[in-house]
Each structure stands twice: as C-alpha cells, then as structure tokens.
C-alpha positions in Angstrom: -0.2 0.3 -0.2 3.0 2.4 1.1 4.5 1.7 -2.6 0.8 2.7 -4.4 0.6 5.7 -2.5 4.5 6.9 -2.9 3.6 6.1 -6.7 0.8 8.3 -6.8 2.1 11.3 -4.9 5.1 11.0 -7.8 2.3 11.0 -10.1 0.5 13.8 -8.7 3.7 16.3 -8.5 4.6 15.6 -12.6 1.0 16.0 -13.5 0.6 19.1 -11.2 4.4 20.3 -12.7 2.9 19.4 -15.9 -0.3 21.6 -15.9 1.0 24.6 -14.1 3.0 25.0 -17.8 0.4 24.3 -20.2 -1.7 27.2 -18.3 1.5 29.2 -18.6 1.6 28.8 -22.5 -2.3 28.9 -22.6 -2.0 32.5 -20.2 0.7 33.8 -23.0 0.5 33.1 -26.7 -1.4 29.6 -27.2 -5.2 30.4 -27.9 -7.1 26.8 -28.2 -9.0 26.9 -31.5 -13.2 27.6 -30.4 -16.0 27.6 -32.5 -18.8 29.3 -32.1 -22.5 28.6 -31.5 -24.1 29.4 -34.1 -21.5 27.3 -36.4 -22.3 24.5 -34.4 -26.0 25.2 -34.3 -26.0 25.8 -38.3 -23.8 21.9 -38.8 -25.9 20.2 -36.7 -29.9 21.5 -37.5 -30.0 23.4 -34.7 -29.0 20.6 -32.4 -32.0 18.5 -34.4 -33.4 15.2 -32.6 -32.1 13.4 -36.1 -28.5 14.6 -35.8 -28.3 13.0 -32.6 -27.0 9.5 -32.4 -25.6 9.1 -28.9 -26.0 10.2 -25.0 -23.3 9.5 -22.4 -23.2 10.6 -18.9 -21.7 13.9 -19.9 -24.4 14.8 -22.3 -25.8 14.4 -25.8 -23.5 13.8 -28.6 -24.8 15.1 -32.1 -23.6 14.9 -36.0 -22.3 18.1 -37.9 -21.8 19.4 -41.4 -19.5 22.2 -41.5 -19.9 24.4 -44.9 -17.1 22.6 -46.6 -18.2 19.3 -46.3 -16.5 17.7 -42.9 -18.5 15.9 -40.7 -17.7 16.5 -37.2 -18.9 15.2 -33.4 -20.6 17.3 -30.8 -20.8 16.2 -27.5 -23.1 19.1 -25.7 -22.0 19.2 -22.1 -24.4 18.6 -19.1 -24.5 22.3 -17.6 -22.7 22.0 -14.1 -20.3 19.6 -15.5 -17.5 22.2 -15.5 -17.3 25.4 -13.7 -16.3 29.0 -14.9 -14.2 29.6 -18.2 -10.8 29.9 -17.4 -11.4 25.9 -15.2 -12.7 24.5 -18.5 -9.7 25.7 -20.7 -7.2 24.9 -18.6 -8.9 21.2 -18.3 -8.7 20.9 -22.1 -5.8 23.0 -23.0 -3.5 19.6 -22.9 -6.1 17.5 -24.1 -6.6 19.2 -27.6 -2.7 18.4 -27.2 -2.4 14.5 -27.3 -2.6 12.9 -30.2 -2.2 9.0 -31.0 -4.1 7.0 -34.1 -6.1 5.1 -30.9 -8.0 8.2 -29.8 -10.7 10.0 -31.0 -8.9 13.6 -31.5 -10.2 16.4 -30.2 -10.3 19.2 -32.8 -11.9 22.5 -30.8 -14.5 23.5 -28.5 -17.1 25.7 -27.8 -18.2 28.3 -25.0 -21.5 30.5 -25.0 -22.8 31.7 -21.8 -23.6 28.2 -20.0 -23.4 26.3 -23.0 -20.0 24.2 -22.9 -19.3 21.8 -26.2 -16.6 19.8 -27.7 -15.8 19.2 -31.1 -14.5 15.6 -32.4 -13.6 14.1 -35.5 -16.5 12.3 -36.6 -16.8 8.3 -36.2 -18.8 7.2 -38.9 -19.2 3.3 -37.7 -20.5 4.3 -34.2 -19.3 2.3 -31.4 -18.1 -0.8 -30.7 -21.0 -2.1 -28.8 -23.1 -1.5 -31.7 -21.1 -4.6 -33.8 -20.2 -6.5 -30.6 -23.7 -6.8 -29.0 -25.8 -7.1 -31.9 -26.8 -10.4 -33.5 -26.3 -9.3 -36.8 -23.7 -7.3 -36.9 -21.3 -9.0 -34.9 -21.6 -11.5 -37.9 -18.6 -8.8 -39.8 -15.7 -9.0 -37.0 -14.2 -12.5 -37.8 -11.1 -12.7 -35.5 -8.6 -10.7 -37.3 -10.7 -7.6 -37.2 -11.1 -8.0 -33.3 -7.6 -9.0 -32.6 -6.4 -6.4 -34.2 -9.0 -3.9 -32.3 -7.7 -5.5 -29.0 -4.4 -4.6 -30.1 -5.1 -0.7 -31.0 -7.2 -0.2 -27.7 -4.5 -1.9 -25.6 -2.0 1.0 -27.3 -4.5 3.8 -27.2 -4.7 3.2 -22.9 -0.8 3.0 -23.0 -0.6 6.0 -24.7 -3.1 7.5 -22.0 -1.3 5.9 -19.3 2.5 6.3 -20.2 2.9 8.0 -22.9 1.1 11.1 -23.3 2.7 14.6 -21.8 0.0 14.6 -18.9 -0.6 10.9 -18.0 -4.4 10.3 -17.6 -6.6 7.5 -16.3 -9.5 6.7 -18.3 -11.7 6.1 -15.0 -14.9 5.1 -17.5 -13.6 2.7 -20.0 -16.1 0.6 -22.0 -17.3 -0.9 -25.0 -19.3 1.8 -25.7 -16.7 4.2 -25.3 -14.5 2.6 -28.0 -15.3 4.5 -31.2 -14.4 2.8 -35.2 -13.3 4.9 -38.1 -14.6 3.8 -41.9 -11.8 1.1 -41.5 -12.7 -0.1 -38.4 -10.1 1.2 -36.7 -10.5 1.7 -32.8 -10.6 5.0 -30.8 -10.9 6.2 -27.5 -13.3 8.1 -26.2 -14.3 10.6 -23.9 -11.0 10.4 -22.2 -10.6 13.7 -21.8 -13.8 14.1 -20.2 -12.3 11.8 -17.4 -10.8 13.5 -14.2 -6.7 14.0 -14.8 -4.5 13.0 -12.7 -3.3 16.4 -10.6 -3.4 17.8 -7.3 -4.7 14.7 -4.1 -7.2 13.7 -6.9 -5.7 10.0 -7.8 -5.5 9.7 -3.7 -9.2 10.7 -3.0 -11.5 7.8 -1.4 -15.5 8.4 -1.9 -18.1 6.6 -0.4 -20.6 7.5 -3.8 -18.6 6.7 -7.2 -20.3 7.2 -10.5 -19.4 5.0 -13.1 -20.3 2.1 -15.3 -22.2 -1.5 -14.3 -19.9 -4.1 -14.7 -16.5 -2.7 -15.9 -15.7 -0.6 -11.8 -12.6 -1.9 -10.2 -13.4 -3.3 -7.2 -10.8 -1.1 -5.4 -12.6 2.3 -7.2 -16.6 1.1 -6.6 -15.7 -0.1 -2.5 -13.2 2.2 -1.5 -12.9 5.2 -4.4 -9.1 4.0 -5.0 -8.0 5.2 -8.5 -5.0 4.0 -10.4 -4.0 3.4 -13.9 -4.8 -0.4 -13.0 -8.5 0.6 -12.7 -8.4 1.2 -16.5 -6.5 -2.3 -17.0 -9.4 -3.8 -14.9 -12.0 -2.2 -17.4 -9.8 -3.6 -20.3 -10.1 -7.2 -19.0 -13.8 -6.9 -18.7 -14.3 -5.3 -22.8 -11.7 -8.4 -23.8 -14.0 -11.0 -22.4 -16.9 -8.9 -24.0 -15.6 -9.0 -27.6 -14.3 -12.9 -27.1 -17.8 -13.7 -25.8 -19.7 -10.8 -27.5 -21.8 -10.5 -24.3 -22.1 -8.0 -21.8 -20.8 -8.9 -18.8 -23.7 -8.5 -17.1 -27.4 -8.9 -17.5 -27.1 -11.8 -19.0 -28.1 -15.2 -18.0 -25.2 -17.9 -17.8 -25.4 -21.8 -18.1 -23.3 -22.2 -14.8 -25.3 -19.7 -12.7 -22.5 -17.4 -12.2 -23.7 -13.7 -12.1 -21.4 -12.3 -14.9 -19.5 -12.9 -17.7 -16.3 -12.6 -15.5 -17.6 -15.7 -13.3 -18.7 -17.4 -16.1 -15.0 -17.2 -17.9 -13.3 -18.1 -14.8 -15.4 -20.8 -14.3 -14.9 -22.5 -17.6 -10.8 -21.8 -17.0 -10.7 -23.9 -14.3 -13.0 -26.6 -16.0 -10.1 -26.4 -18.3 -12.8 -25.2 -20.9 -12.2 -21.6 -21.5 -13.1 -21.8 -25.1 -16.2 -22.4 -24.3 -16.1 -18.6 -23.3 -15.6 -17.4 -26.7 -18.0 -17.1 -29.5 -19.1 -19.6 -32.5 -18.8 -16.9 -35.3 -15.5 -16.3 -33.8 -14.3 -19.9 -32.7 -15.1 -20.5 -36.8 -12.0 -17.6 -37.5 -9.6 -17.4 -34.8 -6.2 -18.9 -34.3 -6.7 -20.7 -31.2 -3.7 -20.2 -30.1 -4.0 -16.4 -29.6 -7.4 -17.1 -28.6 -6.5 -19.1 -25.4 -3.5 -16.1 -24.9 -6.2 -13.5 -24.7 -8.5 -15.1 -22.6 -5.5 -15.6 -20.3 -4.8 -12.1 -20.2 -7.9 -10.7 -19.6 -8.2 -13.0 -16.6 -4.9 -11.2 -15.7 -6.1 -8.0 -15.8 -9.0 -8.9 -13.8 -7.0 -9.8 -10.7 -8.7 -8.9 -7.5 -5.9 -6.8 -5.8 -4.5 -3.9 -8.5 -1.1 -4.7 -7.8 -1.4 -8.0 -9.5 -2.5 -6.6 -12.7 0.0 -6.0 -15.4 0.6 -2.7 -16.6 -0.5 -2.1 -20.4 2.8 -1.7 -21.2 3.1 -5.6 -20.1 -0.2 -6.0 -21.8 0.9 -5.5 -25.3 3.7 -6.9 -24.2 1.7 -10.6 -23.8 -0.2 -9.9 -26.8 2.7 -9.9 -29.3 5.1 -12.5 -27.6 5.3 -15.9 -26.4 6.5 -15.8 -23.3 4.6 -17.4 -20.3 2.1 -16.1 -19.0 1.7 -16.4 -14.5 -1.0 -18.2 -13.4 -4.2 -16.1 -13.0 -5.4 -16.0 -9.8 -9.6 -15.4 -8.7 -10.9 -12.7 -10.8 -12.7 -10.0 -8.6 -16.4 -11.0 -8.6 -19.0 -8.9 -7.6 -20.6 -11.0 -5.5 -21.3 -10.2 -1.7 -17.9 -7.7 -2.5 -19.9 -4.4 -3.0 -23.9 -3.9 -4.5 -24.9 -2.0 -7.7 -28.1 -0.4 -8.3 -28.6 -1.4 -11.8 -30.8 1.1 -14.4 -30.6 -0.4 -18.0 -31.9 3.2 -19.1 -29.0 4.7 -17.0 -25.9 3.3 -17.0 -24.4 5.9 -14.5 -26.8 5.1 -11.8 -24.8 3.3 -9.4 -24.4 3.4 -5.8 -21.3 2.3 -4.4 -21.7 0.6 -0.5 -19.2 0.9 2.4 -17.4 -2.0 2.5 -17.7 -4.2 5.8 
C-alpha cells in the first residue's frame, strides 16, 4: 500500500507541474481553437433530434456537417459538468494536444454563456458495442478484425497511461467509449472528460462513485481508490466481452454465474476456456491467440490492483510467446459491493461501504 501511495504522489507532483506549464503557455500566446455557437447550430440543424446519435454521462452527442463538407461530432456537455471559462480551458488545453491513432481527436471547443461543447472528429462506424452486442452486426467481425481492435485499444490506453505528456486515467473505459472509424480502427473516446491526474485527486476516497455497471474495478467501486490499474481491470472486462460478444452484466449464464467474469473463470478452472468464445469467432480464430487473450483478460481482472499487469506488459504479452503467470481468482461482484442497476442509465451506480 505504501508503494502505491508513493507512486501516486510522484504522479501527482509530475502532473501538477505539467498542468502548470500548460496553463502558463495558454496564458501567454497560445489560444485554443474555438467554434462559435451559431456555426455548430447550423452544422447540426439547430441540434436537431435527427442528428443526435448518442447520449452519455456527460451529455448528448450530435453529428454535424460543416460548410466545407467536413463531418464532425459535437458533445454538448451537461450544464454544471464544468465550471468557469478559465477552468474549462485549463482542463481541455492538454487534451487538445493529445494525438494517437487510437484516440478520438478533439479538434475544438465552444463556450457560450452556460453552453460548453467539445468538437471531435466524426467516427462513422459508431461504437464497438454497436457491433459486438448485436446478433446481426457481430457477424461482420472475424477474429483478425477483433484482434486488431484489441491490440489498437491496448495501445491507446498505454498512450494515456504512460506516453502522453500528461498521464491520464480514463475512469469510464467500456465498449461504448471505443469508437470505430471508416476502416473499423478503434479509437478511445471520452478520455478528455475523465478527471486528469493532478493535485490530490488520485488519493481521493469516496463512498459514492459514479461509473458504468460491470466495468468498475472493485477498489474503485468500494473505496474510491483510482489508478491506471483501474483501467486495466476495465480493459480485462472489455476483452472478455469482445471474445464472447456478450455483456459482462445482464445475461443468463449456463453455470449460474452472475456475470461474464465468473462464467469465464469457471470455464477456465474446468479447462474449457474456449467455451467462453463466440461461435462465429471460433470459426475464424487462431486458437492459440484466443487462449492467450482469455489468459490475459483474467490477469487484468485480478482482485488486487498490484497483481494486474500494466498496459505495457499487456501489449508485450499480446505480441510475444513468453510464458504467462497463472491467473488467480478474479474480482467477482458477489458480496463485495452492490450495484443499483438501471439499464436506461448506465451511470447510476451506488457503491456501498465495504465491511
């Protein structure tokens, strides 16, 4: 625990210094690219319902078409989600600078009175959950496409955790926050709306945590303890969802498990791991690759964060044939913490105090 605290303090100090340098640069000569409200209103048909294609915890998302023919995506932030012009600009200044092929690019922003909006590149194939959880559309995903997605997603997370100028924890990593471009390349979204590591945020503890049902690491859900290993846990959940093409929560399992994690672990212990994988993927898959992916997912789902690999190690595991450590029983959601699940609102989660 002491090592974790020291690491968090080092990250906090480093990120605070980086954030200050961004602010100083911004207050000097740098001006972030700005969209006026009228331009975005015209691009979206005055935010017409027909151009609305998503709704997340931070607000609705609209498709827009600029006069030059460029398609854009506009996230209209809920009022009260951020406060103050200077604070808002300071939060998004470093995010605009993040560039990676597996991150959705934030182009510009808009502020008008109480309205605050972010303008992103448009992703025509929607989100990963649109494909993997639909019986018709998932037929278009063979193993090669899925493995390329998995590897690209892992590289995007690694960039956020280690390689970006300001290290970022996503906090709400899930299938619907992985968007797909015209060639089905995965790009992580909403990372800019996650709380950036800085100040004492990494060490914060809360009795109520807002996140997405089925993806949250137990230490975050129970105690509010957040680290890059929280994202690793969420990645492990997503990896199982891609392999099985089933949601972690909300399904009925043959072995009476309460979630996909328990189902996969039960099959692993019975030496029948391939039964976790969707039949369509089995037909086109490389069996050794699939088995390795199941193994890696279980390592990411370890109960204790220190036992989980970081994303650098995960990528190395994907790209090599090195022997993997034996997975331990993953963090299961039985008797450890309780969710209040409302399928219409993924973000409504009440985390009970651990006993």
